VMD Tcl script that draws the C-alpha trace (Angstrom):
set ca {
  {0.38 -67.13 15.20}
  {0.92 -67.96 11.58}
  {0.65 -71.60 12.28}
  {-2.92 -71.60 13.60}
  {-3.94 -69.53 10.70}
  {-2.33 -72.09 8.08}
  {-4.62 -74.40 10.46}
  {-7.80 -73.22 10.28}
  {-7.27 -72.64 6.75}
  {-6.76 -76.73 6.37}
  {-9.54 -77.63 8.31}
  {-11.79 -75.53 6.65}
  {-10.71 -76.96 3.27}
  {-11.14 -80.53 4.42}
  {-14.41 -79.69 5.83}
  {-15.52 -78.95 2.07}
  {-16.88 -81.73 0.31}
  {-15.27 -83.68 -1.98}
  {-15.59 -83.79 -5.43}
  {-16.35 -80.15 -5.65}
  {-15.32 -78.54 -8.78}
  {-13.46 -74.89 -8.77}
  {-12.43 -75.02 -5.19}
  {-8.49 -75.15 -4.61}
  {-6.78 -78.16 -2.84}
  {-6.04 -78.26 0.31}
  {-1.79 -78.24 -1.03}
  {-2.38 -75.12 -2.89}
  {-4.33 -72.95 0.04}
  {-1.74 -74.04 2.46}
  {0.98 -72.97 0.04}
  {-0.45 -69.44 -0.05}
  {-0.92 -69.23 3.56}
  {2.48 -70.31 4.10}
  {3.35 -67.46 2.03}
  {1.45 -64.47 2.91}
  {2.46 -65.32 6.63}
  {6.26 -65.51 5.35}
  {5.85 -62.45 3.71}
  {4.52 -60.81 6.56}
  {7.01 -61.90 8.96}
  {9.61 -60.23 6.54}
  {8.51 -57.17 6.02}
  {6.92 -56.39 9.78}
  {10.14 -54.94 10.63}
  {10.71 -52.72 8.06}
  {7.01 -51.67 8.65}
  {7.47 -51.05 11.96}
  {10.80 -49.38 11.72}
  {9.12 -47.04 9.02}
  {6.43 -46.08 11.09}
  {8.20 -45.51 13.70}
  {10.21 -43.13 11.90}
  {7.64 -41.31 10.28}
  {5.84 -40.97 14.01}
  {9.36 -39.33 15.09}
  {9.49 -37.05 12.12}
  {5.96 -35.62 12.70}
  {6.65 -35.26 16.58}
  {9.87 -33.51 15.86}
  {8.27 -31.01 13.58}
  {5.56 -30.03 15.78}
  {7.50 -29.34 18.61}
  {9.90 -27.38 16.78}
  {7.43 -25.18 15.03}
  {5.74 -24.50 18.81}
  {8.54 -23.78 20.06}
  {9.82 -21.34 17.28}
  {6.56 -19.65 17.05}
  {6.60 -19.33 20.46}
  {9.82 -17.81 21.11}
  {8.85 -15.30 17.87}
  {6.02 -14.35 20.42}
  {7.67 -13.61 23.27}
  {10.22 -11.63 21.14}
  {7.46 -9.48 19.92}
  {6.01 -9.28 23.00}
  {9.57 -8.25 24.85}
  {9.84 -5.35 21.99}
  {6.44 -3.96 22.60}
  {6.56 -3.95 26.08}
  {10.23 -1.38 25.79}
  {8.62 0.78 23.20}
  {5.57 0.98 26.02}
  {7.80 1.62 28.78}
  {9.90 4.17 26.64}
  {6.62 5.82 25.61}
  {5.78 7.05 29.15}
  {8.83 9.17 29.39}
  {9.53 12.79 27.53}
  {11.77 11.91 25.34}
  {10.24 8.53 24.36}
  {6.70 10.00 23.96}
  {8.56 12.59 21.55}
  {10.66 9.84 19.27}
  {8.71 6.48 19.88}
  {5.29 5.96 18.77}
  {4.03 3.05 20.25}
  {1.29 2.00 17.73}
  {3.33 2.35 15.09}
  {6.55 -0.10 17.01}
  {3.61 -2.06 17.81}
  {2.20 -3.13 14.43}
  {5.52 -2.79 12.86}
  {6.45 -5.81 14.98}
  {3.02 -7.65 14.66}
  {3.60 -7.81 10.94}
  {7.08 -9.30 11.08}
  {6.02 -11.61 13.58}
  {3.62 -12.84 11.70}
  {5.94 -12.50 8.38}
  {8.37 -14.98 10.65}
  {5.83 -17.27 12.26}
  {4.55 -17.78 8.58}
  {8.05 -18.56 7.22}
  {8.82 -21.07 9.66}
  {5.83 -22.77 9.59}
  {6.12 -23.43 5.79}
  {9.68 -24.39 6.08}
  {9.41 -26.99 9.06}
  {6.10 -28.30 7.98}
  {7.62 -28.88 4.15}
  {10.68 -30.32 5.19}
  {8.91 -32.98 7.60}
  {6.32 -33.86 4.87}
  {9.45 -34.22 2.14}
  {11.09 -36.40 4.85}
  {8.11 -38.45 5.03}
  {7.92 -38.98 1.56}
  {11.67 -39.81 1.31}
  {11.00 -43.04 4.12}
  {8.27 -44.10 2.41}
  {10.40 -44.55 -0.89}
  {8.35 -42.41 -3.00}
  {10.76 -40.52 -5.91}
  {10.24 -36.68 -5.04}
  {11.41 -35.67 -8.54}
  {7.92 -35.69 -10.30}
  {6.46 -34.26 -7.40}
  {9.05 -31.08 -6.87}
  {8.70 -31.01 -10.79}
  {4.77 -31.08 -10.36}
  {4.96 -28.36 -7.32}
  {7.44 -26.00 -9.38}
  {5.01 -25.54 -12.15}
  {1.91 -25.38 -10.14}
  {3.72 -22.16 -7.79}
  {4.72 -20.60 -11.42}
  {0.78 -20.69 -12.68}
  {0.34 -19.47 -9.19}
  {2.62 -16.81 -9.22}
  {1.66 -15.68 -13.01}
  {-2.40 -15.83 -11.61}
  {-1.45 -14.02 -8.18}
  {1.31 -11.54 -9.28}
  {-0.61 -8.48 -7.95}
  {-1.34 -10.16 -4.60}
  {2.64 -11.66 -4.65}
  {3.92 -8.20 -5.21}
  {1.75 -6.35 -2.83}
  {3.22 -8.78 -0.47}
  {6.67 -8.14 -1.16}
  {6.22 -4.64 -0.66}
  {4.47 -4.79 2.18}
  {7.33 -6.82 3.81}
  {10.32 -4.65 2.83}
  {8.27 -1.54 3.59}
  {7.71 -2.75 7.31}
  {11.35 -4.24 7.53}
  {12.77 -1.19 5.65}
  {10.30 0.86 8.59}
  {9.79 3.85 4.84}
  {6.00 4.95 7.17}
  {4.49 3.84 10.37}
  {1.28 4.41 11.82}
  {0.72 8.35 12.76}
  {3.13 9.69 9.73}
  {1.64 12.03 7.58}
  {2.54 10.67 4.25}
  {2.41 11.50 0.33}
  {2.07 7.93 -1.69}
  {1.24 9.43 -5.15}
  {-2.39 8.41 -5.25}
  {-3.40 9.74 -1.81}
  {-2.25 11.86 0.83}
  {-2.85 11.34 4.98}
  {-2.08 10.32 8.00}
  {-1.35 6.43 8.05}
  {-3.94 4.75 10.18}
  {-2.93 1.05 9.80}
  {-0.09 -0.54 7.94}
  {-0.74 -3.83 6.70}
  {0.99 -6.51 4.26}
  {-1.26 -6.32 1.16}
  {-2.75 -3.38 2.14}
  {-2.24 0.85 3.70}
  {-4.82 2.58 5.49}
  {-4.57 6.51 4.82}
  {-7.11 9.07 6.64}
  {-6.81 11.76 4.25}
  {-7.25 15.49 5.12}
  {-11.24 15.74 4.52}
  {-11.80 12.60 7.08}
  {-11.71 9.66 3.88}
  {-9.90 6.71 4.76}
  {-7.88 5.02 1.55}
  {-6.94 2.05 1.00}
  {-3.90 1.69 -1.10}
  {-2.05 -1.72 -2.32}
  {1.39 -1.89 -1.37}
  {2.57 -2.88 -4.94}
  {0.56 0.31 -6.29}
  {2.78 2.65 -3.98}
  {6.21 3.38 -6.62}
  {7.38 6.67 -4.15}
  {6.92 7.52 -0.60}
  {6.89 11.13 0.82}
  {7.10 10.69 4.39}
  {6.41 14.37 5.77}
  {6.59 13.19 10.01}
  {10.41 11.87 10.02}
  {13.21 14.25 11.16}
  {11.92 17.60 11.24}
  {9.10 19.57 8.98}
  {9.24 23.24 7.84}
  {6.51 25.82 8.37}
  {6.31 28.19 5.54}
  {4.86 31.55 5.23}
  {5.07 34.29 2.24}
  {3.85 37.78 3.46}
  {3.31 40.18 0.66}
  {3.70 43.95 1.16}
  {3.04 47.15 -0.77}
  {6.07 47.65 -2.63}
  {6.26 51.50 -0.49}
  {6.65 50.01 2.96}
  {9.71 49.81 5.16}
  {10.89 46.66 4.28}
  {13.89 46.50 7.45}
  {10.62 47.87 9.46}
  {8.51 44.64 8.36}
  {11.69 42.35 8.75}
  {12.53 43.36 12.81}
  {8.32 43.34 13.30}
  {8.29 39.75 11.60}
  {11.40 38.64 13.65}
  {9.79 39.89 16.86}
  {6.73 38.23 16.59}
  {8.22 35.03 15.70}
  {10.48 35.03 19.02}
  {7.11 35.80 20.70}
  {5.32 33.12 19.59}
  {8.26 30.76 20.36}
  {8.06 31.60 24.59}
  {4.68 31.05 24.59}
  {2.47 27.45 24.97}
  {2.44 25.13 22.93}
  {4.66 26.45 20.29}
  {7.51 26.50 22.33}
  {7.62 22.62 21.86}
  {6.48 22.48 18.33}
  {9.31 25.35 17.16}
  {12.47 23.81 17.26}
  {14.34 26.68 15.30}
  {13.61 30.50 15.81}
  {11.78 32.06 13.20}
  {13.63 33.17 10.31}
  {13.10 35.81 7.50}
  {14.82 34.57 4.40}
  {14.04 37.58 2.44}
  {12.41 39.04 -0.38}
  {11.11 35.93 -3.04}
  {9.05 38.05 -5.25}
  {9.46 41.22 -6.35}
  {6.77 43.42 -8.37}
  {5.64 47.12 -9.32}
  {3.54 47.55 -6.57}
  {4.01 44.35 -4.41}
  {6.68 42.54 -2.82}
  {6.77 39.28 -0.81}
  {8.93 37.67 2.35}
  {9.70 34.56 2.71}
  {9.14 33.28 6.45}
  {10.40 29.76 7.60}
  {11.09 27.82 10.72}
  {11.60 24.39 11.65}
  {8.93 22.83 13.47}
  {7.83 19.30 15.21}
  {7.22 16.51 12.61}
  {3.55 16.53 11.32}
  {2.94 20.10 13.19}
  {4.04 22.62 10.00}
  {0.27 23.50 8.87}
  {-0.63 24.13 12.78}
  {2.32 27.19 13.31}
  {1.97 28.22 9.56}
  {-1.60 28.99 10.75}
  {-0.71 30.86 13.76}
  {2.45 32.38 12.56}
  {0.31 33.87 9.92}
  {-1.94 35.32 12.79}
  {0.61 36.98 14.81}
  {2.49 38.41 11.98}
  {-0.56 39.98 10.96}
  {-1.20 41.52 14.04}
  {2.18 42.70 15.01}
  {2.30 43.98 10.92}
  {-0.85 46.25 11.88}
  {0.50 47.52 15.24}
  {3.49 48.01 13.23}
  {2.00 50.26 10.72}
  {3.26 47.81 7.86}
  {0.45 47.33 5.58}
  {0.04 44.43 3.34}
  {-0.51 44.85 -0.36}
  {-4.09 45.00 -1.43}
  {-5.74 42.01 -2.97}
  {-6.11 43.09 -6.88}
  {-9.64 43.86 -8.41}
  {-10.53 41.71 -10.72}
  {-10.31 42.41 -14.56}
  {-13.01 44.69 -15.65}
  {-14.33 42.91 -18.86}
  {-14.49 45.83 -21.70}
  {-18.32 46.12 -23.32}
  {-18.46 45.43 -26.77}
  {-20.65 47.79 -29.09}
  {-24.22 46.27 -29.76}
  {-24.37 44.56 -33.35}
  {-25.93 45.99 -36.23}
  {-28.98 44.33 -36.95}
  {-28.55 45.02 -40.95}
  {-24.87 44.27 -41.29}
  {-26.17 40.54 -42.53}
  {-28.65 42.29 -45.41}
  {-27.52 42.09 -48.51}
  {-27.67 45.57 -50.65}
  {-30.53 46.09 -53.59}
  {-29.98 44.85 -56.65}
  {-30.86 47.12 -59.85}
  {-32.04 44.19 -61.55}
  {-34.81 43.65 -58.82}
  {-36.86 46.41 -60.76}
  {-37.96 45.06 -64.24}
  {-37.83 48.31 -65.69}
  {-34.82 49.66 -64.95}
  {-31.91 49.98 -67.63}
  {-30.39 47.26 -66.44}
  {-32.89 44.59 -66.08}
  {-33.98 45.80 -69.78}
  {-30.40 45.34 -71.12}
  {-30.20 41.92 -69.72}
  {-31.87 38.79 -72.13}
  {-33.29 35.91 -71.15}
  {-31.59 32.66 -71.09}
  {-32.37 30.35 -74.33}
  {-34.74 27.53 -73.49}
  {-33.04 24.07 -73.74}
  {-34.08 22.56 -77.15}
  {-36.64 19.24 -76.96}
  {-34.67 16.02 -77.38}
  {-36.36 13.92 -80.16}
  {-38.14 10.96 -78.67}
}
mol new
graphics top color blue
foreach p $ca { graphics top sphere $p radius 0.5 }
foreach p [lrange $ca 0 end-1] q [lrange $ca 1 end] { graphics top cylinder $p $q radius 0.2 }
display resetview
């Protein structure tokens, strides 16, 4: 092949008109063609080897990325199926929130897939550049400087992302939990890596950046406490009131659906406040997480009816303070008393001397 190329070049030069200026001679053209063919013949093996190495690296990276991402996806699907199966049981429906587990597992799977893709493809790209004998030191230095610049410019985004990752990994809260995030309070409807969605008590949806959350109060983990204060008149029989409230709580704990939401008997803790005309009884009960508000409302209803039936009276609501009526202002209070100097015939006016006129200055 190389011999035929040199022959064609020699024939082309031989056909050129003799005596033409500026055209290379036959020997020069033959030498250049021979040198080019020799250079290609010397390096084609290296090129072929490098090409095969690059192709093998790319194939291995793509296959490995696909296998790892598929493995992570299968693992997440198995976790979701386990949570869905547990949701159908009585104990699982009480302790496991399938939607919460699903979103948490999906978020973790998304993070793992992204990290795996970045590591595998980044390693493959660096390996290809090393096969091409490209110096990676300046490239890595430039990438480091660019990463620092991007980190400073998007530090809020990075903070939100990292905070979201740790919140999900630590399972600080999930879908269906009632939380107090400081800036807003409500029920979690979606947990993301950057923002968390809350539905407030009035129905408003709050979008909270994970990096802005400094503290989290989860009201739905473990158990909740329903607390009710009963204000009685000071002259009422406290022991009778205590027995009445205890009986009302016991009756409530036996009726549906409060028998599942009340985890411990209703307990009268005692007097929390004592005033001259009122006393305050503190009543508490341990409830299912997130059910304290409903239990408190029902408990107040039952306590009020039980106390009325037992003849124990609540303290009357204090009347609003009546403002003391001030007397009407005297309209003549701002008028000055008459002066004797106002009458020119009075002895005081006659005894006064007029002011002397100022002397005129000489011009």
